[in-house]
RODO-2510 file (C-alpha; in nm, 4 decimals, decimal comma):
residues 402
     n   res          X          Y          Z
     1     x    -3,8367    -0,1456    -0,2177
     2     x    -4,1194    -0,2985    -0,4633
     3     x    -4,0615    -0,6077    -0,6170
     4     x    -4,0620    -0,4694    -0,9674
     5     x    -3,7890    -0,2334    -0,8854
     6     x    -3,6018    -0,5106    -0,7295
     7     x    -3,6366    -0,7336    -1,0704
     8     x    -3,5269    -0,3794    -1,2394
     9     x    -3,2115    -0,3583    -1,0642
    10     x    -3,1434    -0,7352    -1,1174
    11     x    -3,1847    -0,7343    -1,5125
    12     x    -2,9696    -0,4160    -1,4887
    13     x    -2,6647    -0,5083    -1,2532
    14     x    -2,6760    -0,8777    -1,2778
    15     x    -2,4646    -0,9354    -1,5345
    16     x    -2,2106    -0,6919    -1,4562
    17     x    -2,1892    -0,8481    -1,1082
    18     x    -2,1363    -1,2039    -1,2590
    19     x    -1,8808    -1,0771    -1,5173
    20     x    -1,6644    -0,9075    -1,1998
    21     x    -1,6739    -1,2210    -1,0269
    22     x    -1,5881    -1,4812    -1,3090
    23     x    -1,2903    -1,2504    -1,4240
    24     x    -1,1792    -1,2611    -1,0644
    25     x    -1,2417    -1,6089    -0,9838
    26     x    -1,3410    -1,8278    -1,2205
    27     x    -1,5669    -2,1067    -1,1324
    28     x    -1,8702    -1,9609    -1,3476
    29     x    -2,1174    -2,1909    -1,1570
    30     x    -1,9906    -2,0418    -0,7576
    31     x    -1,9916    -1,7088    -0,8958
    32     x    -2,3389    -1,7400    -1,0842
    33     x    -2,4734    -1,8987    -0,7226
    34     x    -2,2962    -1,5924    -0,5036
    35     x    -2,4630    -1,3367    -0,7495
    36     x    -2,8102    -1,4619    -0,7117
    37     x    -2,7458    -1,4785    -0,3380
    38     x    -2,6628    -1,1276    -0,3246
    39     x    -2,9863    -1,0403    -0,5062
    40     x    -3,1689    -1,2280    -0,2049
    41     x    -2,9714    -1,0459     0,0614
    42     x    -3,0852    -0,7216    -0,1385
    43     x    -3,4526    -0,8116    -0,1460
    44     x    -3,4228    -0,8817     0,2518
    45     x    -3,2225    -0,5264     0,3578
    46     x    -3,2938    -0,2797     0,0721
    47     x    -3,6485    -0,2216     0,1717
    48     x    -3,5694    -0,1566     0,5558
    49     x    -3,2135     0,0371     0,5039
    50     x    -3,2832     0,1998     0,1610
    51     x    -3,1172     0,1243    -0,1689
    52     x    -2,7169     0,2203    -0,1444
    53     x    -2,5596     0,4612    -0,3676
    54     x    -2,4195     0,2165    -0,6115
    55     x    -2,6334    -0,1062    -0,6121
    56     x    -2,3643    -0,2572    -0,8394
    57     x    -2,0987    -0,1838    -0,5553
    58     x    -2,3108    -0,3262    -0,2982
    59     x    -2,4061    -0,6359    -0,4678
    60     x    -2,0428    -0,7504    -0,5723
    61     x    -1,9031    -0,6646    -0,2345
    62     x    -2,2095    -0,9187    -0,1064
    63     x    -2,1480    -1,1891    -0,3246
    64     x    -1,7493    -1,1738    -0,3114
    65     x    -1,8267    -1,2142     0,0799
    66     x    -2,0405    -1,5280    -0,0248
    67     x    -1,7412    -1,6780    -0,2198
    68     x    -1,4975    -1,6340     0,0952
    69     x    -1,7397    -1,7746     0,3140
    70     x    -1,8132    -2,0729     0,0794
    71     x    -1,4158    -2,1072     0,0401
    72     x    -1,4155    -2,1441     0,3890
    73     x    -1,6699    -2,3842     0,4372
    74     x    -1,5860    -2,6551     0,1534
    75     x    -1,2822    -2,8765     0,2973
    76     x    -1,2556    -2,9431    -0,0942
    77     x    -1,2432    -2,5757    -0,1777
    78     x    -0,9754    -2,4823     0,1053
    79     x    -0,7130    -2,4567    -0,1626
    80     x    -0,8830    -2,1819    -0,3396
    81     x    -0,9480    -1,9616     0,0055
    82     x    -0,6419    -1,7479    -0,0402
    83     x    -0,7376    -1,6842    -0,4007
    84     x    -1,0719    -1,5595    -0,3185
    85     x    -0,9833    -1,3734    -0,0370
    86     x    -0,6956    -1,1687    -0,1692
    87     x    -0,7351    -1,1423    -0,5759
    88     x    -1,0812    -0,9982    -0,6188
    89     x    -1,1714    -0,6793    -0,7877
    90     x    -1,2522    -0,3536    -0,5509
    91     x    -1,5829    -0,3922    -0,3947
    92     x    -1,6060    -0,0290    -0,2957
    93     x    -1,9344     0,1883    -0,3962
    94     x    -1,7646     0,3168    -0,7099
    95     x    -1,7015    -0,0040    -0,8931
    96     x    -1,7877    -0,0007    -1,2400
    97     x    -1,7782    -0,2889    -1,4428
    98     x    -1,6933    -0,2776    -1,8317
    99     x    -1,9891    -0,1731    -2,0511
   100     x    -1,9853    -0,5149    -2,2518
   101     x    -1,9579    -0,7552    -1,9231
   102     x    -2,3460    -0,8477    -2,0531
   103     x    -2,1842    -0,9859    -2,3910
   104     x    -1,8912    -1,1241    -2,1784
   105     x    -2,1113    -1,3453    -1,9737
   106     x    -2,3222    -1,4309    -2,2854
   107     x    -2,0090    -1,5688    -2,4311
   108     x    -1,9057    -1,7520    -2,1229
   109     x    -2,2459    -1,9277    -2,0815
   110     x    -2,2107    -2,0612    -2,4362
   111     x    -1,9644    -2,3483    -2,3584
   112     x    -1,8734    -2,5892    -2,6643
   113     x    -1,9316    -2,8882    -2,3947
   114     x    -2,2927    -2,8056    -2,3547
   115     x    -2,5458    -2,8406    -2,6261
   116     x    -2,7321    -2,5839    -2,8099
   117     x    -3,0081    -2,5523    -2,6124
   118     x    -2,8308    -2,5825    -2,2553
   119     x    -2,5943    -2,2833    -2,3884
   120     x    -2,8628    -2,1041    -2,4585
   121     x    -3,0966    -2,1607    -2,1908
   122     x    -2,7853    -2,0837    -1,9156
   123     x    -2,7248    -1,7505    -2,1077
   124     x    -3,0709    -1,6662    -2,0240
   125     x    -3,0661    -1,7725    -1,7038
   126     x    -2,7579    -1,5770    -1,6201
   127     x    -2,8031    -1,2301    -1,8465
   128     x    -3,1708    -1,1668    -1,9022
   129     x    -3,3693    -1,2157    -1,5664
   130     x    -3,5615    -1,4179    -1,7252
   131     x    -3,7289    -1,6936    -1,4938
   132     x    -3,6740    -2,0640    -1,5270
   133     x    -4,0790    -2,0808    -1,5933
   134     x    -4,0266    -1,7873    -1,8950
   135     x    -3,7059    -1,9697    -2,0187
   136     x    -3,9030    -2,3138    -2,0062
   137     x    -4,1789    -2,1348    -2,2058
   138     x    -3,9579    -2,0632    -2,4936
   139     x    -3,8436    -2,3917    -2,5252
   140     x    -4,1763    -2,5303    -2,4820
   141     x    -4,0978    -2,7869    -2,1930
   142     x    -4,1985    -2,7952    -1,8302
   143     x    -4,0688    -2,5709    -1,5682
   144     x    -3,8867    -2,8578    -1,3864
   145     x    -3,6844    -2,9637    -1,6897
   146     x    -3,5500    -2,6725    -1,7558
   147     x    -3,4241    -2,6166    -1,4017
   148     x    -3,2636    -2,9697    -1,4488
   149     x    -3,1143    -2,8655    -1,7626
   150     x    -2,9551    -2,5498    -1,6181
   151     x    -2,8430    -2,7395    -1,3173
   152     x    -2,6669    -2,9838    -1,5607
   153     x    -2,5166    -2,6769    -1,7805
   154     x    -2,3462    -2,5195    -1,4812
   155     x    -2,2214    -2,8859    -1,3426
   156     x    -2,1029    -2,9292    -1,7304
   157     x    -1,8872    -2,6053    -1,7375
   158     x    -1,7611    -2,6622    -1,3677
   159     x    -1,6282    -2,9953    -1,4787
   160     x    -1,4744    -2,9387    -1,8371
   161     x    -1,1619    -2,8535    -1,7482
   162     x    -0,9174    -2,6077    -1,9101
   163     x    -0,8705    -2,2687    -1,8866
   164     x    -1,1502    -2,0454    -1,7746
   165     x    -1,2117    -1,7595    -1,8356
   166     x    -1,1193    -1,9069    -2,2006
   167     x    -0,9374    -1,7096    -2,4243
   168     x    -1,0535    -1,4564    -2,6362
   169     x    -1,0466    -1,6372    -2,9462
   170     x    -1,2580    -1,9406    -2,7868
   171     x    -1,5143    -1,6826    -2,6768
   172     x    -1,5886    -1,5330    -2,9985
   173     x    -1,6569    -1,8825    -3,1867
   174     x    -1,9852    -1,8761    -2,9635
   175     x    -2,1188    -1,6140    -3,1370
   176     x    -2,4135    -1,8501    -3,2898
   177     x    -2,5405    -1,9328    -2,9552
   178     x    -2,5407    -1,6081    -2,8360
   179     x    -2,7303    -1,4605    -3,1000
   180     x    -3,0007    -1,7363    -3,0316
   181     x    -3,0273    -1,6407    -2,6830
   182     x    -3,0542    -1,2569    -2,7665
   183     x    -3,3229    -1,3474    -3,0277
   184     x    -3,5215    -1,5849    -2,7323
   185     x    -3,4908    -1,2852    -2,4941
   186     x    -3,6428    -1,0303    -2,7710
   187     x    -3,9309    -1,2652    -2,7956
   188     x    -4,0327    -1,3094    -2,4747
   189     x    -4,0503    -0,9203    -2,4861
   190     x    -4,2145    -0,8911    -2,7786
   191     x    -4,4912    -1,1524    -2,6776
   192     x    -4,4649    -1,2693    -2,3397
   193     x    -4,5324    -1,6141    -2,2527
   194     x    -4,7505    -1,5579    -1,9768
   195     x    -4,9345    -1,3084    -1,7703
   196     x    -5,1540    -0,9815    -1,8190
   197     x    -4,9196    -0,8049    -2,0619
   198     x    -4,8949    -0,9075    -2,4064
   199     x    -4,5136    -0,7460    -2,4010
   200     x    -4,2469    -0,6777    -2,1529
   201     x    -4,0570    -0,3849    -2,3310
   202     x    -3,7348    -0,4106    -2,0491
   203     x    -3,6747    -0,7717    -2,2244
   204     x    -3,7320    -0,6396    -2,5936
   205     x    -3,5189    -0,2863    -2,5069
   206     x    -3,2400    -0,5406    -2,3517
   207     x    -3,2132    -0,7580    -2,6211
   208     x    -3,1666    -0,4489    -2,8772
   209     x    -2,8924    -0,3369    -2,6398
   210     x    -2,7300    -0,6791    -2,6561
   211     x    -2,7606    -0,6913    -3,0536
   212     x    -2,5765    -0,3881    -3,0865
   213     x    -2,3001    -0,4867    -2,8844
   214     x    -2,2550    -0,7926    -3,0839
   215     x    -2,2555    -0,5896    -3,3745
   216     x    -1,9724    -0,3327    -3,1975
   217     x    -1,8020    -0,6482    -3,1099
   218     x    -1,8023    -0,8227    -3,4660
   219     x    -1,8799    -0,5808    -3,7352
   220     x    -1,8044    -0,7932    -3,9889
   221     x    -2,0658    -1,0776    -3,9163
   222     x    -2,2926    -1,0038    -4,1393
   223     x    -2,5432    -1,2291    -3,8738
   224     x    -2,5164    -0,9987    -3,6362
   225     x    -2,6490    -0,7068    -3,8168
   226     x    -2,9286    -0,9478    -3,9137
   227     x    -2,9975    -1,0235    -3,5836
   228     x    -3,0033    -0,6140    -3,4959
   229     x    -3,2023    -0,5685    -3,7883
   230     x    -3,4575    -0,8187    -3,7517
   231     x    -3,5140    -0,6875    -3,3782
   232     x    -3,5770    -0,3520    -3,4572
   233     x    -3,7852    -0,4043    -3,7480
   234     x    -4,0133    -0,6376    -3,4945
   235     x    -3,9985    -0,3697    -3,2093
   236     x    -4,0743    -0,0816    -3,4628
   237     x    -4,4591    -0,2241    -3,4652
   238     x    -4,4921    -0,2667    -3,1040
   239     x    -4,6944     0,1012    -3,0734
   240     x    -4,9935    -0,0558    -3,2705
   241     x    -4,9706    -0,4433    -3,1666
   242     x    -5,1981    -0,3666    -2,8273
   243     x    -5,5172    -0,1469    -2,7821
   244     x    -5,5160     0,0924    -2,4877
   245     x    -5,6885    -0,1761    -2,2951
   246     x    -5,3826    -0,4356    -2,3712
   247     x    -5,5641    -0,6161    -2,6181
   248     x    -5,3857    -0,7824    -2,9074
   249     x    -5,4363    -0,6364    -3,2577
   250     x    -5,3166    -0,8541    -3,5366
   251     x    -5,1055    -0,7631    -3,8025
   252     x    -5,3452    -0,7116    -4,0559
   253     x    -5,5404    -0,4723    -3,8476
   254     x    -5,2752    -0,2473    -3,7239
   255     x    -5,2142     0,1362    -3,7669
   256     x    -4,9246     0,1211    -3,9648
   257     x    -4,8798     0,5256    -3,9089
   258     x    -4,8115     0,4155    -3,5252
   259     x    -4,4899     0,1818    -3,6494
   260     x    -4,1757     0,3421    -3,5667
   261     x    -4,0379     0,4544    -3,9098
   262     x    -3,6769     0,5637    -3,7498
   263     x    -3,6211     0,1887    -3,6304
   264     x    -3,7592     0,0546    -3,9508
   265     x    -3,5055     0,2632    -4,1427
   266     x    -3,2188     0,1620    -3,9375
   267     x    -3,3095    -0,2319    -4,0220
   268     x    -3,3511    -0,1788    -4,3544
   269     x    -3,0085    -0,0315    -4,3853
   270     x    -2,8505    -0,2802    -4,1513
   271     x    -2,9930    -0,5198    -4,4098
   272     x    -2,8847    -0,3641    -4,7185
   273     x    -2,5372    -0,3621    -4,5791
   274     x    -2,5482    -0,7156    -4,4796
   275     x    -2,6687    -0,9070    -4,7258
   276     x    -2,4271    -0,8661    -5,0003
   277     x    -2,1329    -0,9557    -4,7834
   278     x    -2,1248    -1,3281    -4,7870
   279     x    -2,3574    -1,6611    -4,6914
   280     x    -2,6894    -1,5659    -4,6074
   281     x    -2,7694    -1,6814    -4,2825
   282     x    -3,1267    -1,7639    -4,0702
   283     x    -3,1187    -1,4203    -3,8882
   284     x    -3,0450    -1,2068    -4,2429
   285     x    -3,3543    -1,4123    -4,3685
   286     x    -3,5427    -1,3312    -4,0871
   287     x    -3,4666    -0,9933    -4,0773
   288     x    -3,5568    -0,9625    -4,4725
   289     x    -3,8931    -1,1120    -4,3914
   290     x    -3,9551    -0,8411    -4,1147
   291     x    -3,8608    -0,5722    -4,3664
   292     x    -4,1082    -0,6908    -4,6229
   293     x    -4,3540    -0,6360    -4,4007
   294     x    -4,2283    -0,3175    -4,2442
   295     x    -4,2357    -0,1624    -4,6208
   296     x    -4,5609    -0,2459    -4,7232
   297     x    -4,7953     0,0518    -4,6876
   298     x    -5,1120    -0,1508    -4,6092
   299     x    -5,1781    -0,5126    -4,5555
   300     x    -5,2728    -0,5559    -4,8727
   301     x    -4,9752    -0,4394    -5,0284
   302     x    -4,7601    -0,6818    -4,8499
   303     x    -4,5436    -0,8802    -5,0849
   304     x    -4,6234    -1,2505    -4,9993
   305     x    -4,4454    -1,4136    -5,2973
   306     x    -4,1531    -1,2745    -5,1731
   307     x    -4,2190    -1,3645    -4,8280
   308     x    -4,2731    -1,7298    -4,9415
   309     x    -3,9551    -1,7191    -5,1041
   310     x    -3,7605    -1,6028    -4,8144
   311     x    -3,9325    -1,8434    -4,5949
   312     x    -3,8607    -2,1506    -4,8352
   313     x    -3,5023    -2,0431    -4,7973
   314     x    -3,5037    -2,0100    -4,4244
   315     x    -3,6327    -2,3632    -4,3802
   316     x    -3,3369    -2,4875    -4,5756
   317     x    -3,1150    -2,3104    -4,3775
   318     x    -3,2924    -2,3571    -4,0264
   319     x    -3,5873    -2,5384    -4,0122
   320     x    -3,7861    -2,5079    -3,6639
   321     x    -4,1622    -2,5236    -3,5846
   322     x    -4,1536    -2,1475    -3,6158
   323     x    -4,0442    -2,1436    -3,9707
   324     x    -4,3164    -2,4231    -4,0515
   325     x    -4,5909    -2,2059    -3,9230
   326     x    -4,4744    -1,9050    -4,1166
   327     x    -4,4336    -2,1010    -4,4416
   328     x    -4,7258    -2,2201    -4,3870
   329     x    -4,8706    -1,8732    -4,3741
   330     x    -4,7243    -1,7615    -4,6679
   331     x    -4,8180    -2,0587    -4,8520
   332     x    -5,1871    -1,9948    -4,7589
   333     x    -5,1345    -1,6469    -4,8770
   334     x    -5,0221    -1,7350    -5,1919
   335     x    -5,1708    -2,0307    -5,2663
   336     x    -5,4800    -2,0781    -5,0729
   337     x    -5,5696    -2,2025    -4,7167
   338     x    -5,5682    -2,5393    -4,7918
   339     x    -5,2034    -2,5391    -4,9098
   340     x    -5,0881    -2,3800    -4,5715
   341     x    -5,2981    -2,6428    -4,3812
   342     x    -5,1426    -2,9195    -4,5419
   343     x    -4,8057    -2,7549    -4,4173
   344     x    -4,9276    -2,7687    -4,0584
   345     x    -4,9976    -3,1205    -4,0607
   346     x    -4,6400    -3,1880    -4,0207
   347     x    -4,6362    -3,0398    -3,6453
   348     x    -4,9299    -3,2650    -3,5674
   349     x    -5,0977    -3,2141    -3,2490
   350     x    -4,8038    -2,9651    -3,1566
   351     x    -4,7807    -2,8089    -2,7908
   352     x    -4,7106    -2,4901    -2,9638
   353     x    -5,0003    -2,3170    -2,9668
   354     x    -4,9147    -2,0852    -3,2410
   355     x    -4,9671    -2,3858    -3,4462
   356     x    -5,3497    -2,4496    -3,3399
   357     x    -5,4023    -2,0604    -3,3901
   358     x    -5,3104    -2,0949    -3,7281
   359     x    -5,4653    -2,3650    -3,8127
   360     x    -5,7675    -2,2250    -3,6533
   361     x    -5,7381    -1,9129    -3,8815
   362     x    -5,7058    -2,0926    -4,2157
   363     x    -6,0002    -2,3446    -4,1431
   364     x    -6,2016    -2,0309    -4,0725
   365     x    -6,0913    -1,8785    -4,4272
   366     x    -6,2728    -2,1904    -4,5872
   367     x    -6,5511    -2,1901    -4,3666
   368     x    -6,5226    -2,4698    -4,1656
   369     x    -6,6294    -2,3199    -3,8484
   370     x    -6,6733    -2,5954    -3,5947
   371     x    -6,3267    -2,7138    -3,6889
   372     x    -6,1625    -2,3336    -3,6474
   373     x    -6,3595    -2,3024    -3,3323
   374     x    -6,2028    -2,6313    -3,1732
   375     x    -5,8488    -2,5149    -3,3176
   376     x    -5,8616    -2,1501    -3,1489
   377     x    -6,0050    -2,3068    -2,8317
   378     x    -5,7080    -2,5495    -2,8201
   379     x    -5,4424    -2,2347    -2,8683
   380     x    -5,6199    -2,0666    -2,6024
   381     x    -5,5486    -2,3675    -2,3708
   382     x    -5,1926    -2,3938    -2,4602
   383     x    -5,0794    -2,0376    -2,4165
   384     x    -5,0209    -1,8691    -2,0451
   385     x    -5,0865    -1,5243    -2,1903
   386     x    -5,3435    -1,3532    -2,0975
   387     x    -5,4176    -1,0963    -2,3755
   388     x    -5,3680    -1,4248    -2,6538
   389     x    -5,6401    -1,6250    -2,4531
   390     x    -5,8549    -1,3338    -2,4757
   391     x    -5,8176    -1,2919    -2,8434
   392     x    -5,8268    -1,6454    -2,9119
   393     x    -6,1341    -1,7005    -2,7284
   394     x    -6,2949    -1,4082    -2,8544
   395     x    -6,2187    -1,5101    -3,2398
   396     x    -6,3508    -1,8087    -3,1566
   397     x    -6,6823    -1,6390    -3,0220
   398     x    -6,7464    -1,4331    -3,3167
   399     x    -6,7122    -1,7563    -3,5399
   400     x    -6,9709    -1,9168    -3,3270
   401     x    -7,2362    -1,6332    -3,3224
   402     x    -7,1726    -1,5819    -3,7386
***
């Protein structure tokens, strides 16, 4: 079994395995560790013994054994031994967890004792299959920092006390954090933070699946519909975002006939239903921005004044560096690159490579080639995505030649 195949099994099965254990035993941190150990056992045994007919059942059984062994070996946990050994879910080859277990685990991870950043980080580590390094890249922090954050989050949940698993009402109060986790998962799929490929469809597809679960589970929350619309409208552009060689194609140069019309139509319908319902939240606004881009027949037809107004609304609801970058681009399109650059100045010498890339594009529009080349090369040094590095360095090279 190749590493890629093992990773695919992990992405697909880990949330279900973890949910079965947590439902039966509680103690999230122990269950998450046992799930990880079961995967390591699979990595060792499956290449020689073959993949079992029910990988999920095998993983659950091995993870349960790890929990029993742990209970027997630790004096502090001997009181739980009988519960661990006798109350577990059936782990035969036919074990089948509920279809919504991925969402259940996401909700568990978003414990109110954690900061929002820690909630999202732990949720992604438990459900998505993202590595700690990939999660760290999404938060713009070192890998070691993120590893410590995830460890502290698990320890915090373990020491928080109260009922575990929590009552259903408490779970649904965590939806906002779950939406952020799903959005970050899609971002990693739409634009990989590192590696030779620009995208990872597996992450994008999983994020859309989870967003659909959110809509089905809480259909009256318009932000869930806004999130799903955003992901569909963004992913609709995927077929046109790369060349046959895997090189990045910027939005203004994409062949829009290759965009997925069905996903665009579904995303627009979701927004038309959600927007009139109540207060407009950040994901509805992001979805609306994506819809304006999606409905423009050409780059020249883009309604930039409308996008600018939507970004201003978004900045008032959920300000962030990413929103500031989007606002700078929209202001540049409506009022000129000088105004856009002034907006970017608020971010200073950011570690976010997109700040430098945007600055390079706007400086190039002003004819300031030396400064533009410096900004583009700075952006290329800051990203670990090889296609982005190649695109930014090529653009800087063309400016030098011109």
